[in-house]
Structures are given as structure tokens and as C-alpha cells.
C-alpha positions in Angstrom: -0.2 -0.3 0.0 1.3 3.6 -0.9 1.7 6.1 1.9 -0.8 9.0 1.1 1.4 12.2 0.3 1.1 15.2 2.5 -0.8 17.2 -0.3 -3.4 14.2 -0.5 -6.9 15.6 -0.4 -8.6 14.8 2.7 -10.7 11.9 2.4 -14.3 13.1 2.2 -15.5 10.7 4.5 -13.5 12.1 7.3 -16.0 13.0 9.9 -15.3 13.9 13.5 -17.9 12.8 16.2 -19.1 15.6 18.2 -21.5 15.2 21.3 -24.1 18.2 21.1 -27.5 18.5 23.0 -27.1 14.7 23.6 -26.6 13.7 20.0 -23.4 12.9 18.1 -23.1 15.0 15.6 -20.7 14.0 12.7 -18.6 17.2 11.4 -17.1 17.1 8.2 -13.1 17.6 8.3 -13.4 20.0 5.4 -15.4 22.4 7.4 -13.1 22.6 10.3 -11.1 26.1 10.0 -8.8 24.9 12.9 -8.6 23.0 16.2 -7.3 24.3 19.4 -6.2 22.3 22.4 -8.6 23.3 25.2 -7.8 21.5 28.9 -8.2 17.8 28.0 -10.3 18.3 24.9 -9.8 20.1 21.6 -12.1 22.9 20.5 -13.3 23.2 16.7 -13.5 26.4 14.9 -16.1 25.9 12.1 -17.2 28.9 9.8 -20.1 29.7 12.2 -19.6 27.6 15.5 -17.2 26.3 17.8 -17.5 22.8 19.2 -15.6 20.9 21.8 -14.6 17.2 21.3 -13.0 14.5 23.6 -10.2 14.1 21.0 -6.9 15.5 21.7 -4.9 17.5 19.0 -2.8 14.6 18.4 -5.8 12.3 17.5 -7.3 14.9 15.4 -3.8 15.4 13.7 -4.1 11.8 13.0 -7.5 11.6 11.6 -7.3 15.0 9.7 -4.2 14.4 7.3 -4.1 16.2 3.8 -4.5 19.9 4.3 -4.2 20.1 7.9 -1.0 21.1 9.6 0.2 21.5 13.0 1.4 25.0 13.2 1.7 25.1 17.2 1.5 22.7 20.2 -1.9 24.1 20.4 -3.1 24.5 17.1 -4.0 22.3 14.0 -5.2 24.4 11.0 -6.9 23.6 7.9 -4.6 25.5 5.2 -7.3 26.0 2.8 -8.7 28.7 5.1 -5.4 30.7 5.3 -5.7 34.2 4.4 -2.9 35.9 5.3 0.5 35.4 7.3 1.5 38.4 9.5 4.8 38.4 11.1 4.8 38.9 15.2 7.3 41.3 17.0 8.7 38.1 18.6 10.1 36.5 15.4 6.9 34.2 15.3 3.7 34.4 12.6 0.1 35.1 13.1 -2.2 33.3 10.7 -5.5 35.3 9.6 -7.9 32.6 8.9 -10.6 33.2 6.2 -13.6 33.0 8.5 -16.1 35.6 9.1 -14.4 36.5 12.4 -10.9 36.4 10.4 -9.7 34.4 13.4 -6.3 34.8 14.3 -3.7 31.9 14.9 -0.1 31.7 16.2 2.5 29.9 14.4 5.4 28.6 16.5 8.9 29.5 15.2 9.6 25.8 14.8 6.8 25.5 12.3 7.3 28.5 10.7 9.6 27.5 7.7 7.6 24.3 7.1 4.2 26.2 7.1 5.7 28.6 4.7 6.8 25.8 2.3 3.7 23.9 2.6 1.7 27.3 1.6 4.3 28.0 -1.3 5.3 31.5 0.2 
């Protein structure tokens, strides 16, 4: 079996189960703008919603391959939603996401070079 390349398209069947109002809602991986670590859980930022899931960022990173990239120990982003890269005064980068709120996600220095490579900048 061939390993999927890092530029592989996210499998359209990748869904993340989320508990909401006593039900299990299946969230399409492509709908996730970014995921953030949140005290034993992860917070999924969607275009118009924010949901808590019981998965760690490491587990989400395993499930959401393809367009997702770990930019910080606390953030996993969908590269399709990156709008801008803004240099920070500390030598790090801040990503502005292409969602309604123009969410800002910090990129660690350690991941900045690989991120630029993945985005072709």
C-alpha cells in the first residue's frame, strides 16, 4: 500500500464525531477551520460555530491529514482557510484565517519554515 502524500486531498468520508445536545453530530473534516487544545479536549472552530470534542490535538492530527498542519503545540489548522501570514514582533507568525471572524492563530517559530513551504511562500 502506498503512503498518502502530504498534499493528498482529505478523504471526503473523514468525519469527527461531536457530542451536542445529547446527540452525536458528524462534522465534515473540511468544515473545520482550525482546532485548538482546550484542557483535555479540543475546540473545533467552524465557519459559524465552535464545538468541543473529546479528542486530543494529536488524535485529530492523525484523523485529519491532507490539508491540515500543526502550526503550534496548541493549534492544528486547515491550510485551505489561511488568508494571510502576519509577522509578529517576537519573530513568530500569526495566521489570519478566512472565516467570518478573521480568526488569528499563532504559528510557533519551530513550525514557521515548514508552514511557508507547505503554502509555497
